[in-house]
C-alpha positions as CSV (number, residue, x, y, z in Angstrom):
1,X,14.3,-1.6,-10.2
2,X,12.2,-2.1,-13.3
3,X,12.0,0.5,-16.1
4,X,9.7,0.9,-19.0
5,X,10.6,1.6,-22.7
6,X,8.5,3.2,-25.3
7,X,7.2,1.7,-28.4
8,X,5.8,3.0,-31.6
9,X,3.0,2.3,-34.1
10,X,0.0,0.4,-32.8
11,X,1.8,-0.3,-29.5
12,X,2.2,3.4,-28.9
13,X,-1.6,3.7,-28.5
14,X,-1.9,0.5,-26.3
15,X,1.1,1.1,-24.0
16,X,0.4,4.8,-23.7
17,X,-3.1,4.3,-22.6
18,X,-2.1,1.4,-20.3
19,X,0.2,3.8,-18.4
20,X,-2.4,6.6,-18.6
21,X,-4.9,4.4,-16.8
22,X,-2.8,4.0,-13.7
23,X,-3.8,7.3,-12.1
24,X,-6.0,8.8,-9.4
25,X,-7.9,12.0,-9.2
26,X,-6.9,15.6,-8.5
27,X,-6.5,17.4,-5.2
28,X,-9.9,19.2,-5.7
29,X,-12.0,20.2,-2.8
30,X,-10.3,17.6,-0.7
31,X,-6.9,19.4,-1.1
32,X,-4.5,18.1,1.5
33,X,-6.6,14.9,2.1
34,X,-5.8,13.0,-1.0
35,X,-4.4,9.5,-0.4
36,X,-0.6,9.7,-1.0
37,X,-0.4,6.8,-3.4
38,X,-3.4,8.2,-5.4
39,X,-1.6,11.5,-5.6
40,X,1.5,9.8,-6.9
41,X,-0.6,8.1,-9.6
42,X,-2.1,11.5,-10.5
43,X,1.4,12.8,-10.9
44,X,2.3,10.0,-13.3
45,X,-0.7,10.6,-15.5
46,X,-0.3,14.4,-15.6
47,X,3.4,13.9,-16.5
48,X,2.4,11.5,-19.3
49,X,-0.7,13.0,-20.8
50,X,-0.6,16.6,-19.8
51,X,-3.9,16.8,-17.8
52,X,-4.6,15.8,-14.2
53,X,-7.6,13.4,-14.0
54,X,-10.9,13.6,-12.2
55,X,-12.6,10.7,-10.4
56,X,-15.9,10.1,-8.5
57,X,-14.5,8.6,-5.3
58,X,-11.7,6.6,-3.6
59,X,-12.5,3.7,-1.4
60,X,-10.0,2.2,1.1
61,X,-10.6,-1.4,2.5
62,X,-9.5,-2.7,5.8
63,X,-6.6,-4.7,4.2
64,X,-5.2,-1.5,2.7
65,X,-6.6,-2.1,-0.8
66,X,-7.5,1.2,-2.6
67,X,-10.2,1.4,-5.3
68,X,-10.5,4.5,-7.5
69,X,-13.9,4.7,-9.2
70,X,-15.0,6.6,-12.3
71,X,-11.7,8.1,-13.5
72,X,-11.7,10.3,-16.5
73,X,-9.2,12.6,-18.1
74,X,-8.3,14.2,-21.4
75,X,-5.2,13.3,-23.3
76,X,-3.2,16.3,-24.4
77,X,0.5,15.4,-25.1
78,X,3.2,18.0,-25.1
79,X,3.9,19.7,-28.4
80,X,7.3,18.0,-28.4
81,X,5.7,14.6,-28.5
82,X,6.3,12.6,-31.7
83,X,2.7,11.5,-32.0
84,X,-0.2,13.8,-31.1
85,X,-2.6,11.4,-29.6
86,X,-5.5,13.4,-28.2
87,X,-8.8,12.3,-26.7
88,X,-10.7,11.2,-23.6
89,X,-9.7,8.3,-21.3
90,X,-12.0,6.7,-18.8
91,X,-11.5,3.8,-16.4
92,X,-14.5,2.4,-14.5
93,X,-12.4,1.0,-11.5
94,X,-8.7,1.0,-10.6
95,X,-7.9,-1.3,-7.8
96,X,-4.5,-1.1,-6.0
97,X,-3.5,-3.9,-3.7
98,X,-0.4,-4.8,-1.7
99,X,0.7,-1.2,-1.3
100,X,4.0,-0.6,0.5
101,X,6.3,2.5,0.8
102,X,10.0,2.7,1.0
103,X,12.0,5.2,3.2
104,X,12.8,7.3,0.1
105,X,9.0,7.7,-0.6
106,X,8.8,5.2,-3.5
107,X,5.5,3.3,-3.6
108,X,5.5,-0.4,-4.6
109,X,2.0,-1.5,-5.6
110,X,2.0,-5.3,-5.9
111,X,-1.0,-5.4,-8.2
112,X,-3.0,-2.8,-10.1
113,X,-6.2,-3.9,-11.8
114,X,-8.0,-1.7,-14.4
115,X,-11.6,-2.5,-15.2
116,X,-13.3,-1.3,-18.4
117,X,-10.6,1.1,-19.8
118,X,-11.9,3.1,-22.8
119,X,-10.1,5.7,-24.9
120,X,-11.8,7.7,-27.6
121,X,-9.7,10.1,-29.7
122,X,-10.7,13.6,-30.6
123,X,-12.1,14.2,-34.1
124,X,-9.1,16.4,-35.0
125,X,-6.5,14.0,-33.6
126,X,-3.8,12.7,-35.9
127,X,-4.8,9.1,-35.0
128,X,-8.6,8.8,-35.1
129,X,-9.2,5.7,-33.0
130,X,-10.8,4.1,-30.0
131,X,-9.5,1.4,-27.6
132,X,-11.3,-0.8,-25.1
133,X,-9.7,-3.2,-22.6
134,X,-12.2,-5.0,-20.3
135,X,-9.4,-5.7,-17.8
136,X,-5.7,-5.1,-17.5
137,X,-3.5,-6.2,-14.7
138,X,-0.1,-4.7,-13.8
139,X,2.3,-6.3,-11.3
140,X,4.7,-4.3,-9.1
141,X,4.0,-0.8,-10.1
142,X,6.6,1.7,-8.8
143,X,5.7,5.3,-8.2
144,X,7.4,8.3,-6.6
145,X,5.4,11.4,-5.6
146,X,6.4,14.7,-7.1
147,X,5.9,16.5,-3.7
148,X,3.7,19.1,-5.2
149,X,6.1,20.2,-7.9
150,X,4.6,20.8,-11.4
151,X,5.1,18.0,-14.0
152,X,7.8,18.7,-16.5
153,X,6.9,18.2,-20.2
154,X,9.1,16.6,-22.8
155,X,11.0,14.2,-20.6
156,X,13.0,11.4,-22.1
157,X,10.8,8.8,-20.6
158,X,7.5,10.7,-19.9
159,X,6.1,7.7,-18.1
160,X,6.4,8.5,-14.5
161,X,5.2,5.0,-13.7
162,X,7.6,2.0,-13.6
163,X,6.3,-1.6,-13.6
164,X,7.4,-5.2,-14.0
165,X,4.6,-6.8,-16.0
166,X,1.3,-5.9,-17.7
167,X,-1.4,-8.3,-19.2
168,X,-4.6,-7.4,-20.9
169,X,-7.0,-9.6,-22.8
170,X,-9.9,-9.4,-25.2
171,X,-9.3,-5.8,-26.3
172,X,-10.9,-4.0,-29.2
173,X,-9.1,-1.3,-31.2
174,X,-11.1,0.7,-33.8
175,X,-9.8,3.1,-36.4
176,X,-11.2,4.5,-39.6
177,X,-14.4,2.4,-39.4
178,X,-12.6,-0.9,-38.9
179,X,-12.4,-2.8,-35.6
180,X,-9.6,-5.1,-34.7
181,X,-10.1,-7.7,-31.9
182,X,-7.0,-8.3,-29.9
183,X,-6.6,-11.5,-27.9
184,X,-4.0,-10.4,-25.5
185,X,-1.4,-7.7,-24.8
186,X,1.6,-8.5,-22.7
187,X,4.6,-6.4,-21.7
188,X,7.4,-6.7,-19.2
189,X,10.3,-4.5,-18.2
190,X,13.5,-5.3,-16.3
191,X,16.2,-2.7,-15.8
192,X,18.5,-0.9,-13.5
193,X,17.4,2.7,-12.8
194,X,21.0,3.6,-11.7
195,X,22.5,2.8,-15.1
196,X,19.5,3.0,-17.4
197,X,20.2,-0.4,-18.9
198,X,17.7,-3.2,-19.1
199,X,15.4,-5.3,-21.2
200,X,11.9,-4.8,-22.6
201,X,9.6,-7.5,-24.0
202,X,6.1,-7.2,-25.5
203,X,3.6,-9.4,-27.3
204,X,0.3,-8.6,-29.0
205,X,-1.4,-11.9,-29.9
206,X,-4.5,-12.8,-32.0
207,X,-5.0,-9.5,-33.8
208,X,-8.0,-10.2,-36.0
209,X,-8.5,-8.1,-39.1
210,X,-12.1,-9.0,-40.1
211,X,-12.9,-10.7,-43.4
212,X,-15.8,-8.2,-43.8
213,X,-13.4,-5.3,-43.8
214,X,-11.2,-7.1,-46.4
215,X,-14.3,-7.7,-48.5
216,X,-15.3,-4.1,-48.4
217,X,-11.9,-2.9,-49.5
218,X,-11.6,-5.5,-52.2
219,X,-15.1,-6.4,-53.6
220,X,-13.5,-8.7,-56.2
221,X,-12.7,-11.1,-53.5
222,X,-9.1,-11.7,-54.8
223,X,-7.4,-10.8,-51.5
224,X,-9.8,-12.7,-49.4
225,X,-9.3,-15.8,-51.5
226,X,-5.6,-15.4,-51.2
227,X,-5.7,-15.6,-47.4
228,X,-8.2,-18.4,-47.3
229,X,-11.5,-16.6,-47.0
230,X,-11.5,-15.8,-43.3
231,X,-10.1,-13.2,-40.9
232,X,-6.5,-12.2,-41.2
233,X,-4.8,-13.0,-37.9
234,X,-1.6,-11.2,-36.9
235,X,0.8,-11.7,-34.0
236,X,3.2,-8.9,-33.0
237,X,6.2,-9.3,-30.7
238,X,9.4,-7.5,-29.9
239,X,12.3,-7.0,-27.4
240,X,15.0,-4.6,-26.8
241,X,18.0,-4.9,-24.5
242,X,20.4,-2.0,-23.7
243,X,23.9,-2.3,-22.2
244,X,26.8,-0.1,-21.6
245,X,28.1,-1.1,-25.0
246,X,24.9,-0.4,-26.9
247,X,22.4,-3.3,-27.1
248,X,20.1,-5.2,-29.4
249,X,16.6,-5.1,-30.7
250,X,14.2,-7.3,-32.6
251,X,10.6,-7.3,-33.6
252,X,8.3,-9.5,-35.8
253,X,4.9,-9.2,-37.4
254,X,3.4,-12.6,-38.3
255,X,0.4,-13.2,-40.5
256,X,-0.6,-16.7,-39.6
257,X,-0.1,-19.3,-42.4
258,X,1.2,-16.6,-44.7
259,X,4.6,-15.4,-43.5
260,X,6.6,-13.5,-40.9
261,X,8.3,-10.1,-41.3
262,X,11.2,-9.5,-38.9
263,X,13.5,-6.6,-38.0
264,X,16.6,-6.9,-35.8
265,X,19.8,-5.0,-35.2
266,X,22.3,-3.5,-32.8
267,X,22.2,-0.2,-30.9
268,X,25.4,1.8,-30.9
269,X,26.9,2.6,-27.5
270,X,25.5,5.8,-25.9
271,X,26.3,7.4,-22.5
272,X,24.5,5.6,-19.7
273,X,23.8,8.9,-18.0
274,X,21.4,9.9,-20.8
275,X,19.2,6.8,-20.0
276,X,19.7,6.9,-16.2
277,X,18.6,10.5,-16.0
278,X,15.2,9.8,-17.5
279,X,13.3,8.5,-14.5
280,X,14.6,11.1,-12.2
281,X,13.6,13.9,-14.6
282,X,10.2,12.5,-15.2
283,X,8.9,12.3,-11.6
284,X,11.3,12.2,-8.7
285,X,12.4,15.7,-9.6
286,X,9.5,16.8,-11.8
287,X,10.6,20.4,-12.1
288,X,14.0,19.5,-13.5
289,X,14.5,20.4,-17.2
290,X,15.1,17.3,-19.2
291,X,18.6,16.8,-20.6
292,X,19.1,17.0,-24.3
293,X,18.0,13.7,-26.0
294,X,20.7,12.2,-28.3
295,X,19.1,10.3,-31.2
296,X,19.1,6.5,-30.9
297,X,22.0,5.2,-33.1
298,X,22.1,2.0,-35.0
299,X,25.3,0.1,-35.9
300,X,23.7,-2.9,-37.7
301,X,20.3,-3.9,-38.9
302,X,18.7,-6.8,-40.7
303,X,15.2,-7.1,-42.4
304,X,13.9,-10.5,-43.1
305,X,10.8,-12.1,-44.6
306,X,10.1,-15.8,-43.8
307,X,7.5,-17.2,-46.2
308,X,4.9,-19.8,-45.2
309,X,2.6,-19.7,-48.2
310,X,2.1,-16.0,-49.3
311,X,4.7,-15.9,-52.1
312,X,3.6,-19.1,-53.8
313,X,0.0,-17.9,-53.7
314,X,0.9,-14.6,-55.2
315,X,3.0,-16.2,-58.0
316,X,0.2,-18.6,-58.9
317,X,-2.3,-15.8,-59.1
318,X,-0.1,-13.5,-61.2
319,X,0.9,-16.3,-63.6
320,X,-2.8,-17.1,-64.1
321,X,-3.8,-13.5,-64.7
322,X,-0.9,-12.9,-67.1
323,X,-1.2,-16.3,-68.8
324,X,2.5,-17.0,-68.5
325,X,4.5,-19.9,-67.1
326,X,5.9,-19.6,-63.5
327,X,9.4,-19.8,-65.0
328,X,8.7,-16.8,-67.2
329,X,7.3,-14.8,-64.3
330,X,10.3,-15.5,-62.1
331,X,12.8,-14.6,-64.9
332,X,10.9,-11.3,-65.5
333,X,11.0,-10.4,-61.8
334,X,14.7,-11.0,-61.6
335,X,15.4,-9.0,-64.7
336,X,13.2,-6.2,-63.3
337,X,15.6,-5.6,-60.5
338,X,18.0,-3.8,-62.8
339,X,15.3,-1.5,-64.1
340,X,14.1,-0.6,-60.5
341,X,17.7,0.1,-59.4
342,X,18.8,1.9,-62.6
343,X,20.1,4.8,-60.4
344,X,22.2,2.6,-58.2
345,X,25.9,2.7,-59.2
346,X,26.8,-0.7,-57.8
347,X,26.6,-3.5,-60.4
348,X,27.9,-6.0,-57.9
349,X,25.0,-5.4,-55.6
350,X,22.5,-5.4,-58.5
351,X,23.8,-8.8,-59.6
352,X,23.6,-10.1,-56.0
353,X,19.9,-9.0,-55.8
354,X,19.0,-10.6,-59.1
355,X,20.4,-13.9,-58.0
356,X,18.7,-13.6,-54.6
357,X,15.3,-12.8,-56.2
358,X,15.5,-15.7,-58.6
359,X,16.6,-18.1,-55.8
360,X,13.8,-17.0,-53.5
361,X,11.0,-17.0,-56.0
362,X,12.0,-20.4,-57.3
363,X,11.6,-21.9,-53.8
364,X,10.3,-19.4,-51.4
365,X,11.7,-19.8,-47.9
366,X,13.4,-16.5,-46.7
367,X,14.7,-13.2,-48.0
368,X,17.2,-11.2,-45.8
369,X,18.7,-7.7,-46.3
370,X,21.5,-6.9,-43.9
371,X,23.5,-3.7,-43.4
372,X,26.7,-3.4,-41.4
373,X,26.9,0.3,-41.1
374,X,30.3,1.9,-41.3
375,X,29.5,4.3,-38.5
376,X,26.6,4.7,-36.0
377,X,23.6,6.1,-37.8
378,X,20.4,7.7,-36.4
379,X,17.3,5.7,-36.8
380,X,15.6,8.7,-38.4
381,X,18.1,8.8,-41.2
382,X,17.6,5.1,-42.0
383,X,13.8,5.6,-42.0
384,X,14.1,8.7,-44.2
385,X,16.4,6.9,-46.6
386,X,13.9,4.0,-46.9
387,X,11.1,6.4,-47.5
388,X,12.9,7.9,-50.5
389,X,12.9,4.6,-52.2
390,X,15.3,1.6,-52.8
391,X,17.6,3.5,-55.1
392,X,18.2,6.3,-52.6
393,X,18.5,3.9,-49.6
394,X,21.0,1.5,-51.4
395,X,23.1,4.4,-52.5
396,X,23.5,5.7,-48.9
397,X,23.9,2.5,-46.9
398,X,26.0,-0.7,-47.5
399,X,23.7,-3.7,-48.0
400,X,24.1,-7.4,-48.5
401,X,21.3,-9.8,-49.6
402,X,20.7,-13.5,-49.0
403,X,17.9,-15.8,-50.0
404,X,16.8,-19.1,-48.4
405,X,19.7,-19.1,-45.8
């Protein structure tokens, strides 16, 4: 069995709407006549987004292929959801081919093709945005009908759908007056529904932040000159693997020709039953109340920046603006570490950081911060500590630093 995992930030929007699009219409005037697999898709969307969709019609071909035309629905996530993404979703056509059904009622749809998927957020939504995918293809979508029971909110994995792979190309994501062109979005899930362990991989390639937007935000042209005068192009990728002993995760954001930011670490062990119960609570037994969610715990993490040209360009620009030598600029930066961390009562760490900063700026290659946590720590606590600033974070968690390793 293959099982999805949830992602945050920009991928939350993309992946959430990808799953949202895999749905059929409501049992309206045709109550009792709705195609079973379409009803199962409706169940998945209602469980995910809180509203059952409407559609113009369903067409069934002689080979069993089903096409859902003109699907629309509102997006109203549960109050318990971390991100309140609200808006309207529409899909011109959803084509399901290679449909089979197992004795336990589970549908296996070999291919699902979405044409012209559009999401527009409400004006009062936390994330004011829009997304368009001309086409998205999902392979081996697994769905189990809810048998008429109401969808339960706040499940661990609210996605009722399960799938192996997803691929979308040539998307456009707009937010706050800026449009990002996205070359491709890929995701794959492999897992065991009985134990809840498995692996998730995703990639978002060729994310273009337009030069025109950079020019509007920085009329001086300094930033645009720094990146070469053209669009800023990003690639984003990540993976997570869970096992009975915990698991691992890693993710990277790369700005082409400038540098790459990476995060990696280890999950602490957690009861497999917590993961394994998620799919059954989300759809196969939709009326079941979700078990309490234990926060994801981290036992180790590392943050790393691999430089390609960004640091050298910044140093050259700053040295020119301040009319100082590169050596003086680097020496001042290393000395500034002690000032920034004046509240940290760990002189050994401060000296380690000063040496690492000097080494890195002299010959920029990589800068890595690693923490071997003494005990499993909730992700939320790490994020909260980081938000408080370096002094608070370094006072709470053990850290080691290395440059150019």
